[in-house]
N, C-alpha and C positions, 0 to 999 in steps of 0.2 A: 498539553507537549508544546514545545515548540518545533517546528520544522520551517526553517526560513532556508529557501534553497537558492543556488542561482537564478537571478530572473531568467525566466523563461519565456522564450519567443515563437510564437506560431506565423512561419511565413508563406507566403505566397512565392515562394522561387520556380521559377521556369513551371509556371502553372501546378507548383505542387503544395501541399500543405504539409510542411512536413515536422512533427512536434516530436520534440524530442529534450533530453536533461544533462546539463551541463555543456561541454564545450570540448570539440576534438577535430584535430585534424587528421585525416585518416593517412595521409602519405606524405612525409616532408622531404627527405631525401635519403641516398643510400645506407640503409643499415637502421635507421629510425622508420619504426613502423607507425607509431601512432604519437600523439602528444594531446595531454588532457588537463583541463582545470576543473576541479571538482568543488567550489566552495559550499559549506554547509553550516548547519548549526544542530546539532543534535539534542540542545536543550535538555529537557528532563529524559528524554531518549536513550536508552543504552548503547555507546558506539559499539559494544563488544558483541552484539547481536547480528545476524548476517539477515535475519527478518528483517530488522528495522531500517538495513543497508537496501534492501529492495524493496521496503515502504516508500523509502525517501527517493527511491530511484536512480540513485548512484550508479553511474554507467562502468560496464567493465571495460577494461584494455580486450584486444581481441582474442581469444581462446586460445590456446596450443590445439593444433589436429588430433583430431579423436587416433587413439592408438598408441599415444605417446608415452614417455615412462615405463614404469613397470607395473604390474598387480598389484605391487603393496605401495609403490610410489610415483604418483601422476598428479601434477599440474594442470588445472582447465584453465583458470583465469584470475587476474589480478586488478580491482579497483584500488584507488586511489583517494581521497579528500583532504580538504583542510579547513581551518578554521584559523582566526587569529592567532591560535596557542599551538596548535598541535596539528602534524600531518596523520592523517589515520591510513594504514594499510590494510586491506583485505584480503586473503590469498585464500582460493577455492580448490581444494585438491578433490579430484578423482578418486583418490586413494591414500590415504596418509597414516603415519603412527599418532600418537600423541605427541603434541607440540615437546621439543627438547632441542637442547645447544647443541647436538651431533648433527642435525640432519638438515636443520633451515637456514638458510645464507642467501640474504638480499644484499645485493651489491649497489651501492650509491655514488655515482660520479656527480659531485657537488660542485665542481668547478666547469664540468662537462668539456673537459679538455683530456682527447686521448693520448695525449703525450704525457700527461700525468697521472699518480694513481697505481694501482694495482690491477693489474688485468687478472682477477679472479686468483686461485690457488694453481693454476696451472699455466698462469703467464700467458696465456693466450686468447683471454676474455673478449669481448665485444669492446666495452667501456675501461676506462681507468680510472679506478674507484677508491674515493678518499674515505670511505664507511664501507662498513657491513654491518649488517645485523645478525649475529649469531645467537638464533633462538631468540631468548629475553634479552640479551646485552648487543648496546651498540659499541661497536669498537671502530677508532678511528686510525687512520694508516695501518691498514690491515699488513702490510709487510713487516711492521715492529710490532702490531698487535697493542694499541693502546686503549684501555677500557676507558669508556667514557660515563656509561651509567646502566643500571637496567632498566626497560622499558616496560609498560604497562600491556599485557595484552591478555586474552581470551579465546578460548577455542568452542567449536559446537557442532557436534557434540564433544563432552569431554570423556565419553567410554572408551576404554582401549581399544585395541585391535588396529588393523590396516583399514580405514573404511572412509566413507566421503566424509568429509569433514572443512569447516572455514577455520582459519586462524585471523583473528584480528588484533592487530598492535598500535598503540598512538605514540607518537615521538614527539616531545618538547622541543617545539622551535626553537625556542630561547636558548635553554640551557644543552640541548643535543645536537641540533644543526644552526648554531647562530648565523643570520644572517643569510643563510640558503632560501632561496626564495623559490628555483628551480632546479630540476637533478633527472640523468638518467639513471636506470635501473633495470637489473635484469635479478633474474632467482634461479638460485644452486640447489637442488632437490637430492642429498645425499643420503645414500642407505649405509649406515652405518654397519649393519647385519652383514654387508657382502663388501665394504670397503669399495665403493665405487658409486660415481655419479647417476643417478637412477631419471634426472631428469633436469631439464632447463627450461625456463619461460623468458623469451622465446626460446625456440627450440636449438636456433643456433647460435645461441648468445655466446658458444665458448670456443668461439674463433674469431681472428681478430676481424676480419671482415662480417663478422656476423650481427643479427640485428640485436635491436633494444629498444626502450621504449623512454618515453620523456614525461615528467610531471612538472608542471607549473603554477605558482600562485598568481602567474600575470596570464593577459591576454594570450591565449593561443592565437599562431600565426596562422592565416586561411588563405586557401588559394583561389582565385576568383574561379566558378564553374566555367568552363566551355560552352562553345555555343551548341554543342551536339546535345539532343535531346537523349542518346542514348546514354553518354558519356556521363552526363549531368545526372541522369538516373540512377547509374551507379555510384557515385558519389553521395547523393542522398542515401541510397540504402546502406553506406558504409554505416551510417548513425542507427541502424536497424531501428526505426520509429515504428509503431503498431500500427498507426494511421498515415499516408502517404498520398496525397488526391493529385495527381496530373492534371484533372479537368482537360483532359486531351479527346474526350470522347468526339468521333466523327459523325455518327447516327444521330439526326434530329430525334428519331424516334425512340431513342435510348435515354431511358432516364435514371440509369445507374451512374454514379461517379465512382469509379472503378478504384478500389484503395490497392495501392502496390506495397503498404505495410507488411510487415510480417504476419499478422493475424489475418491476410487474405479476405476474402470476402465476407467474413464476420464482421469487418467493420466499412463494406461499402456501404456509400452514402446515396443519397437520391435527388435528382433534380425538381424543383416543384417551380411554383410561380415566380417570375421574375428571372431565370436562367436562361440566356440563349447560348446554343451550342451548335456546330461549332463556329467560331470566328476567326480571323487571321491573327496569328502569333504576333508579339510585339518586335522580333528580330527581324529586319529587312532581309529579304531573300533567302528565309529560311522557311520551309514549308511545315512548319510544328504549328498545329491549332489552339484555341482558346474559350474561354468562356467569358462571357458577358454577363455581368448582373445589372440590369439598367432598370427594371420596374418597382423596384422597392424605394418611398419615399422615405422622408423625413421622418414620419411619424408612424411606422411600420402599419399602416392603415390599409394594405395590399390583401389581407388577409392569408399570407402563404411569407416562408424564408425560402432562399433559393437554393441552398443545400441542406438537406438534413442528414445527420450521419447517427441510425441507432446504436443505441449502445447499451445492451443489455446489463440487467442485474447481475450479478455472480456471487451470492451468498454461500456460506460453506453450511449456514444451518438456514432454513427456512420452514416456516409453520403458518399458514393460513387458515386452517379448516375450511379451506374450500370444497365443496362438493361431496359435506359428511351428511349422512343424516343427521337431524337433530336429535337432540334431548341430553343426556347423562354424557359427562367425555369419555367416562370409564370405558375403555377397550376401541377407544375410535383412534384414528389416527393415519387413515390408510389412503389419504386424500391424494390429487394427483399434483397438487401445490406442494408438497410436502418434500422437503430436501436434507440430506443430512443424518438421515435414521437409519437407526440398525432394517435391516430388510426384517418385514414381519412384527416388527415392534408397533405399541400402541401405546397411549398414553395409559396411565394407572393411576387413577384417584385412590388418594390415602383413606380419605372418609366424606361419607356424606354425600350427597346428590346436587348441592347447589351450584357446580360448576357444568355450565352446559352450553351446547355447542348448537346456536343458532343456524338455519342455512339460507336465511332470508333476507341477513343483512351484514353490513361490512362497518367496521370503525374506520369512516375515509375522509373524517374534518382535518385531523392535524396535520402537518406537514409530514414528509417522509417517503418512505419509497411506497411501491405501487400497493395498494392493499387488497387485491385479489387479482385473479388470474383468469376472467371469466365467469365465474363462479362465485358467491355469497358463502361467506362462514367467518363467525366469529366466535369468540368465548363471551360469557354473559354470566351474571350473578343472578340465580333464581330463588329469591326468600321467598317464595311460597311453597319447595321443595327442599328444606334442608335435609332430609333424611336420618342421618345418625349423629348429625351435628346437635349439638345443645345451642345452637344458636346462630342465626345466618354472621356473624361475628366471630364464629369457631375459628381460631388461630389453626386447626388439624386440616383445614381446608388447602389441599396443595394436591399436586399430580406430578408425575414423571415420566420420561418416555426416553428410551434407551436409542443413544447416539453411534451412527457407523464411524468405526474406527477411526478414520481418516477426520474425522469432525470432533474426536476428542481432544481435550487438552492437559497437557503435561505441565503442573504447577511447579515441578522442580526442576524445568529447564526455561530457559529465556524466552521468551514470546511476546508479541504484542496482538490485542485482539480488541475488536470493537463490536456492541452488540445494540441493540433498537428494538425498541416494541412499543406499541399504540396504545395509549391508555384513556381511559375516561373515568374516575374514579369520583366524578359525581355521586348524590346521594348516599353520602357516608358509606363509602366503599374503599378497599385497598385492594390492590393486585401487582405483582409483577414478574420477571422470572430471574433466573439463576442458572447454576451449573454446581451438581453433584457427582461424588464417588459411587454412587448406588441410586438404587429406587426405593430404599426401605426407610423406617425410622431411624437407623443407625448411620446412614450414609451423612460424610458432611456435604457442606454445600456453602456457595455465598450468590449472591444477587443483587439486584436493584429493584425498586418497586415506588410505588406513589401511595400514599398512607390516607387512611379515612380520617375522619372529623375530629377525634378527639386521640392524643397518641403522647407519649412521652411528656406526662405533665402538661399538656398545652404546648410544649416547646415543638413538637415534630408534627401536630395536626396538619393534614392536607401536605406534607414535605415529600419530596424527593428524598427516598432513604434508600440506605445501603444495608444489606443484610448477611450474617453469617453466622455457622454453628453447624448443628446438628438438626436437619430434619426433623426426628422425632420430639426431642427435646427444646428446640429452640424454635422452629418453625420458621418459614420465610417471610415471616411478618416480625422479627425480632428486630428492634432498630441498632445497629452499631455506628453509624453517623447520619447525619441527615441536613436539608436545606433548613433555609429558615421557615417558620410555620406560615402557612397559608400561599405558600409558592402554586401548588397545583391542587383544583377544585373542579377537574372537568376534562375535557379533551386535551391530550398530548401527545409529544412523542419524546418519549425516556431513552436519550441518549448515553450509553456505559463505555468507558475505555478501561480496558484491562491489560495490565502487562505482569508477567509472571518473570522471576527472576532463580537461575541457577546457582547463585550465590549469597543471596538475601532476601528480604523480604519483596514483595511486588505491590503493586496499587490498582485500586479500584476507584473509578471517579465517575460521577452520574452528573447528568443535569437534564433539563427537560426543556422542549419547544412547542411553541403553539400554536394556533391556527393560523395563519399569514405570516408566522416571523420565517426571516430569510437565514437559512443554516450557514456559518461560514463553510467557504469552500477551503480555507486551511485550517488544519485542526488548531492551530494556536491559536485561533480568534474565537475558540470556544469557550466561555467562562463555565466553569464545574461551581455546581451548587454542593457537592458531597464528597468528599474523599477519606479515603479508608487505607491505611494499609495493613496487605494481605500477607499473612503467615500462616502459609498450608502448600505441602506439597503432593494433594492427591492427585491423580488423573480423574478428570472430570468425563465418565462415561455416560450419564444422562442431565437432559435439557429439565429442568424443574418451573412450573408454572403455579402461580399462587392468586385466588382471588373470592373474596366474599363480602358479603355485606349487600344493602337493599339494590334489586334491579335497576332501580330507573336512573343509573351513571355506571353499573358495574359492567362494565366492557374491556376486554384485551382483544387486542389482534396482531398478526405478524410479526411476531419474534424474529430475530434475523444475528447471525455473527458472520464476521468474515477478520481478514487481517488489514482492512483498511474501511477508514469511515467513508470513502466514497463509494464502496461497495455493499453498504448497508443502509445508509440513510435516503440515497437517493433522492432530496428533497427541494426544495426552492434553495439555490443556492447564491450567498452572496460572494460579489467579488472580492477577493482577498487585499485589495490595498484599494478599495475605493472604488467610484464609477470610472470608467473611458468611455471616452467617446467614439463613434462609428463616423464612415466617411459618409457624407450626405449626398455624394455625386456617383452618377454609375461607376463601376470599377470593372476594367478587362482585365482577366487573369491570363497570362501568356503561358503557352506550353515551352517554350523556353527562352533564357534570359533571366534576370533577376531585377523587378519592377519597383513592386511596392510591398511595403509591410503592412496588412491590413489590421492588425490589432494585438497588443503584446499584453496578455496575460502575464501576472507573477505568481511566483511561488506555486501553490496549487488552485490557480484562480480560475476562474471563468469569465466568459464575457457578459458583461451585465445585460439585462432583460431586451433592452432596445437592440442592443448587438445582437444578440441571439435570432433576432429576427431577420437581421441581416446574414448572417454565418453562424451556423451551429457546428461546433466540433467536438468530439470526444474529448473527455475527460481523462486524469493519468490512466493507466499506467503506460509512462512514456515511452520505456524500453524495453524491448524483448528479453527475455534470459536469453545468456550467452550460451 
């Protein structure tokens, strides 16, 4: 997956670390509400899936106030992005019929001159438009209606009815809007069933002095923040960052660096060794205070970091087997660490007793997410107790557990999912995890795993593999795609990326990381060892676990699933674009005014390890949902 975003900067402005994606100017002049520029590379990620927009963190223009529009036609927000070839527009509706050419109109003022162009159908629009997007068509000079071209579009969901949905279009910059680098826009949502306009975006767009937005491929003009702490804070809040640290605490006994971002106390930081507060701010004559980071030496040998920001993992599915009684896996699964499973569900073993839970150990050597939550527990292969298996390498050794509705995956809809699991396939064992549309042998499934010593005629020995088929006839050990032989014969972290599509085949990619590895912070930096085309429309309702072989290395632990790689791997992160240097001198961060740029991570990057000892900031989600 390629996700190259606009370089993202973590700034200390007015004693604040405000982390956000894209560039925007909250207020420019009367009528113009907001300006944004959001360069993006979708790469292999489908641009028409709103989940991918959220994963990439593409900002929204400010939403319409609640209660606007009608019960059947209501606009929430619009997002715009661009690359070298296309403008992309996402319209998020609170309620909308399926996309059509009768109700959906986006007005574009491409010369940004209100004295020219068409002021929408009423003649009283806020902008003079040279183009209008009419459903899936782009029209030039709307007053005479010159058809230019059909545009590519998609909607999610695509089901009928007046429901919440996203409509996303792509506009070819060369053939449809040649030479256009910036434009004003408004959106008119017509209700053809009542022959009336149901909603405008922004709401006052249908008046000569009304509001509108601007999108540009160039630098966004900015207004320097005032010296007023409250006004500056308001400007920062316009960007809706998750984490925003003013570092203005005045009580020396208070060790909490308060988060003023939109997740509130969940993102609070902690002052530790090396941080002194309060100290005078940098603005002469202003009462605002600051924090001084002065006890961190060049080699980070002071034993602490000045500010730590805890960032809890947030998996949709997690199974650590913590706090369970040891023994046969069958019927177990009610541990306190389990997440994403149906209430009251337990693991149901298909055959044998080789799959055992051990309550005294964890598989903790690979990189990756935390391996326990205060209690031990893992899955291991017990070759001394095969039960009804013909051998310890019997492929009927697998188990399923039912997922909660919110954690299930519809393969017939477009989606983006990440899965990790710790494995140790030493000692001639095989193991993996997958997703199935049931818990019996007739269920369809797909998954990833690490293979035993002899497989695929030697071509798949000790490989990372992808499996697909029917549980009873194929089993989770059937190889559909695999890495080179000999890739994994011991502990490792399997990372899988699943994309599903509403319009065609999806893709499953898999790779492995090993003890001491750095997991790329930017998903585009991951080298995939196996790739498989997914032709499946099932709804996955169960998690599958497979494990068999000798016990000396047969261990599995911590399967997780979420929509972001950040939320499932949690391991040592490599900087997205190489190492970056830290300042070696004490740093004073003021409460007011703009002083220093501390560090500049790019893409989905983290600071390198040495920088992290000076300043730890939370990783993405950069912007709150609007």
